[in-house]
C-alpha positions as CSV (number, residue, x, y, z in Angstrom):
1,X,-7.0,58.4,-56.8
2,X,-10.3,56.5,-56.8
3,X,-11.7,55.0,-59.7
4,X,-14.6,52.8,-60.1
5,X,-14.3,49.0,-60.8
6,X,-15.5,47.4,-64.0
7,X,-19.3,46.8,-63.6
8,X,-19.7,49.2,-61.0
9,X,-22.6,51.7,-61.8
10,X,-21.7,54.9,-63.0
11,X,-24.9,56.7,-62.2
12,X,-24.0,56.1,-58.2
13,X,-20.7,58.1,-58.7
14,X,-20.1,61.2,-56.9
15,X,-19.1,64.2,-58.8
16,X,-15.7,63.9,-57.3
17,X,-15.4,60.1,-58.2
18,X,-16.5,60.8,-61.8
19,X,-14.0,63.4,-62.4
20,X,-11.4,61.1,-60.9
21,X,-12.6,58.5,-63.7
22,X,-12.4,60.9,-66.6
23,X,-9.2,61.5,-65.6
24,X,-8.3,57.7,-65.5
25,X,-9.8,57.4,-68.6
26,X,-7.7,60.2,-70.3
27,X,-4.6,58.3,-69.1
28,X,-5.7,55.1,-70.9
29,X,-7.1,56.3,-74.0
30,X,-5.6,60.1,-74.4
31,X,-8.7,61.5,-75.4
32,X,-12.5,61.3,-74.7
33,X,-15.7,62.7,-76.1
34,X,-18.5,64.8,-74.3
35,X,-21.3,62.5,-75.8
36,X,-19.7,59.0,-74.9
37,X,-19.1,60.5,-71.2
38,X,-22.4,61.5,-71.1
39,X,-23.8,58.3,-72.0
40,X,-21.2,56.3,-69.5
41,X,-22.1,58.4,-66.9
42,X,-26.0,58.9,-67.6
43,X,-25.7,62.6,-67.2
44,X,-26.2,65.5,-69.5
45,X,-23.5,66.9,-71.8
46,X,-23.7,70.3,-70.1
47,X,-22.9,68.5,-67.0
48,X,-19.8,66.7,-68.6
49,X,-18.7,70.2,-70.2
50,X,-19.0,71.4,-66.6
51,X,-16.4,68.5,-65.4
52,X,-13.8,69.1,-68.3
53,X,-13.6,72.8,-67.5
54,X,-12.8,71.9,-63.9
55,X,-10.6,69.3,-64.9
56,X,-8.7,71.8,-67.2
57,X,-8.5,74.5,-64.6
58,X,-6.5,71.8,-62.4
59,X,-4.1,71.1,-65.4
60,X,-5.4,67.3,-66.0
61,X,-6.5,68.2,-69.5
62,X,-7.1,70.7,-72.3
63,X,-10.3,70.9,-73.8
64,X,-11.0,70.2,-77.6
65,X,-13.9,70.5,-80.1
66,X,-16.2,67.5,-79.0
67,X,-14.0,66.5,-75.8
68,X,-10.7,66.8,-74.4
69,X,-7.4,65.3,-74.5
70,X,-4.9,64.4,-71.9
71,X,-1.9,67.1,-71.5
72,X,0.5,64.4,-72.5
73,X,-1.3,63.7,-75.8
74,X,-1.6,67.4,-76.3
75,X,1.8,68.2,-77.2
76,X,2.9,64.5,-78.3
77,X,0.3,63.9,-80.6
78,X,-1.8,67.0,-81.5
79,X,-1.1,68.9,-84.9
80,X,-0.9,72.4,-85.4
81,X,-4.4,72.8,-87.0
82,X,-5.7,71.0,-84.1
83,X,-4.1,73.3,-81.5
84,X,-5.3,76.2,-83.4
85,X,-9.0,75.1,-82.5
86,X,-8.5,74.0,-78.8
87,X,-10.1,76.5,-76.2
88,X,-10.5,79.0,-79.2
89,X,-12.9,81.4,-77.5
90,X,-10.5,81.8,-74.8
91,X,-7.8,82.2,-76.8
92,X,-9.5,85.0,-78.5
93,X,-10.4,86.9,-75.3
94,X,-6.8,86.6,-74.2
95,X,-5.7,87.8,-77.7
96,X,-8.0,91.1,-77.5
97,X,-6.4,92.1,-74.3
98,X,-2.7,91.6,-75.7
99,X,-3.8,93.3,-78.5
100,X,-4.8,96.4,-76.6
101,X,-1.2,96.7,-75.3
102,X,0.1,97.3,-78.8
103,X,0.1,100.9,-80.2
104,X,0.5,102.3,-83.9
105,X,4.1,102.0,-85.1
106,X,5.0,99.4,-82.5
107,X,7.8,96.9,-83.5
108,X,6.4,93.2,-82.2
109,X,9.1,90.3,-81.6
110,X,6.7,87.0,-81.3
111,X,7.4,83.3,-80.8
112,X,5.6,80.6,-82.1
113,X,1.9,79.7,-80.4
114,X,-1.6,79.7,-81.8
115,X,-2.7,82.1,-79.2
116,X,-0.6,84.3,-80.8
117,X,-2.4,84.1,-84.3
118,X,-5.6,85.3,-82.7
119,X,-3.4,88.2,-81.3
120,X,-2.7,88.9,-84.9
121,X,-6.0,89.1,-85.9
122,X,-6.7,91.4,-83.2
123,X,-4.5,94.0,-84.2
124,X,-6.0,94.6,-87.6
125,X,-6.9,98.0,-86.7
126,X,-3.5,99.0,-85.6
127,X,-1.0,101.0,-88.0
128,X,2.4,100.4,-89.1
129,X,3.2,97.4,-87.3
130,X,6.4,95.6,-87.8
131,X,6.4,92.0,-87.1
132,X,9.8,89.9,-86.3
133,X,8.6,86.3,-86.0
134,X,10.0,82.9,-86.1
135,X,6.9,81.4,-86.8
136,X,5.4,80.6,-90.4
137,X,2.0,79.9,-89.1
138,X,2.0,84.0,-87.5
139,X,4.1,85.3,-90.5
140,X,1.4,84.0,-92.7
141,X,-1.5,85.4,-90.6
142,X,0.0,88.9,-90.7
143,X,0.9,89.1,-94.2
144,X,-2.8,89.2,-94.9
145,X,-3.2,92.7,-93.2
146,X,-1.7,95.4,-95.2
147,X,-0.5,97.7,-91.8
148,X,1.9,95.1,-91.4
149,X,5.8,94.6,-92.2
150,X,6.5,90.9,-91.8
151,X,10.1,89.6,-91.0
152,X,10.4,86.0,-90.7
153,X,13.5,84.9,-89.3
154,X,15.5,82.2,-91.0
155,X,17.3,78.9,-89.9
156,X,16.5,75.2,-88.7
157,X,12.8,74.5,-89.3
158,X,10.4,72.4,-87.2
159,X,8.1,71.3,-89.6
160,X,5.3,69.7,-87.1
161,X,4.4,73.2,-85.5
162,X,6.2,75.7,-88.2
163,X,8.8,77.7,-86.3
164,X,12.5,78.3,-86.9
165,X,15.2,78.0,-84.4
166,X,19.1,77.7,-84.4
167,X,22.2,80.0,-84.6
168,X,20.8,81.8,-88.0
169,X,17.5,82.9,-86.2
170,X,19.7,84.3,-83.1
171,X,21.8,86.3,-85.3
172,X,19.2,88.1,-87.3
173,X,17.5,89.2,-84.1
174,X,21.0,90.8,-83.1
175,X,19.9,93.3,-86.1
176,X,16.8,94.3,-84.8
177,X,14.8,96.1,-82.0
178,X,11.6,95.9,-80.4
179,X,9.2,98.4,-78.4
180,X,7.7,94.9,-77.6
181,X,7.8,90.9,-77.1
182,X,5.1,88.9,-76.9
183,X,5.7,85.5,-75.9
184,X,3.1,82.3,-75.8
185,X,4.8,80.2,-73.2
186,X,3.7,76.5,-71.6
187,X,4.4,77.0,-68.0
188,X,4.7,80.5,-66.1
189,X,5.3,80.1,-62.3
190,X,7.1,82.5,-59.7
191,X,9.6,79.6,-58.9
192,X,10.6,78.6,-62.0
193,X,9.7,80.8,-64.5
194,X,8.9,80.7,-68.2
195,X,9.0,77.5,-69.6
196,X,8.4,75.8,-73.1
197,X,7.9,72.0,-74.0
198,X,10.4,72.4,-76.7
199,X,13.9,73.2,-75.9
200,X,14.6,74.2,-79.8
201,X,12.7,77.1,-78.9
202,X,14.0,78.8,-75.8
203,X,17.1,80.2,-77.2
204,X,15.0,82.5,-79.9
205,X,12.3,83.6,-77.1
206,X,15.7,84.5,-74.7
207,X,17.2,86.1,-77.4
208,X,13.7,88.4,-78.3
209,X,13.6,89.3,-74.7
210,X,16.8,90.8,-74.6
211,X,16.2,92.6,-78.2
212,X,13.1,94.5,-76.6
213,X,11.9,97.1,-74.3
214,X,8.8,95.5,-72.7
215,X,7.9,91.7,-72.4
216,X,4.2,90.7,-72.7
217,X,3.8,87.0,-71.6
218,X,0.3,85.2,-72.8
219,X,-0.6,82.4,-70.7
220,X,-4.0,81.1,-69.7
221,X,-5.0,80.2,-66.4
222,X,-4.3,76.6,-66.6
223,X,-0.4,77.6,-67.4
224,X,0.0,79.6,-64.0
225,X,2.1,77.6,-61.5
226,X,2.9,75.1,-64.1
227,X,6.5,74.0,-65.1
228,X,7.2,72.4,-68.3
229,X,10.7,70.9,-69.8
230,X,12.9,73.9,-70.8
231,X,13.1,77.5,-68.8
232,X,13.1,80.7,-70.9
233,X,13.9,82.7,-68.2
234,X,12.7,84.0,-64.9
235,X,9.2,85.0,-63.9
236,X,10.4,88.6,-62.9
237,X,11.6,89.2,-66.7
238,X,7.9,89.7,-67.4
239,X,6.4,93.3,-67.5
240,X,3.2,92.2,-68.1
241,X,1.1,88.8,-67.8
242,X,-1.9,88.6,-69.9
243,X,-4.1,85.3,-68.5
244,X,-7.5,84.3,-68.0
245,X,-9.8,84.2,-65.2
246,X,-9.8,81.0,-62.9
247,X,-6.2,80.5,-62.7
248,X,-4.5,80.2,-59.1
249,X,-4.9,83.2,-56.9
250,X,-1.5,82.2,-54.7
251,X,0.6,81.9,-57.8
252,X,-0.7,85.3,-59.4
253,X,-0.2,86.7,-56.0
254,X,3.3,85.6,-56.0
255,X,3.9,86.4,-59.6
256,X,2.4,89.8,-58.7
257,X,4.9,90.3,-55.9
258,X,7.9,89.9,-58.3
259,X,6.6,93.4,-60.0
260,X,4.7,91.8,-62.8
261,X,1.4,93.6,-64.0
262,X,-1.1,91.1,-64.7
263,X,-4.3,91.5,-66.6
264,X,-7.1,88.8,-66.3
265,X,-9.4,88.3,-69.2
């Protein structure tokens, strides 16, 4: 990757060079701000936002309010509240599509994930929904709506990201059956399947899949073709993938060939 040298005129950079330099800054600092980048490169905030959008689709960063964070910083240092605000508009679009797949009287199993909080909000018009989840945040969100019957799984507790895990949670899931399972994942590829950053989440997610009739996966376009630390299951286990436009077309073709129905928002 070519980067500019110290003292080199940033205004002379090509678009590709500027974007490479933004990635280098992210590696060094972990976070960048739109206003600072616009001043550094002598271009408009709009142009910088286009750069960040392009780099996000390539998997180099995640946009947050006012700027962007590198992928490593996102999951190591970002707290739950900041995750919730990240790409909020895209998450809401994804959530509406997921919610359209849920029917009155469904029993839904759901793992942790800020996108799924938006799904719950989009489900307000549904009636008599039973939610089984290991996410404290999602249980609290669902409890605001009178049409939800909420079952929060017990067990060991991850305080940073507010989810339960372990044998107690898995044992409780053995007692339940769901019509739908909705999983938020960190990576989805035809070859590596569904993956998460945190291994503590995997066993509960696997059990949810086994206890549900239909598996719906929510993963925006940046997560397609991506493989993270811990594998849940193969891509072919998903019945429906709900994703955003702009994801890798070749990857989507491979996923579709496995029999997965794909909905793009």
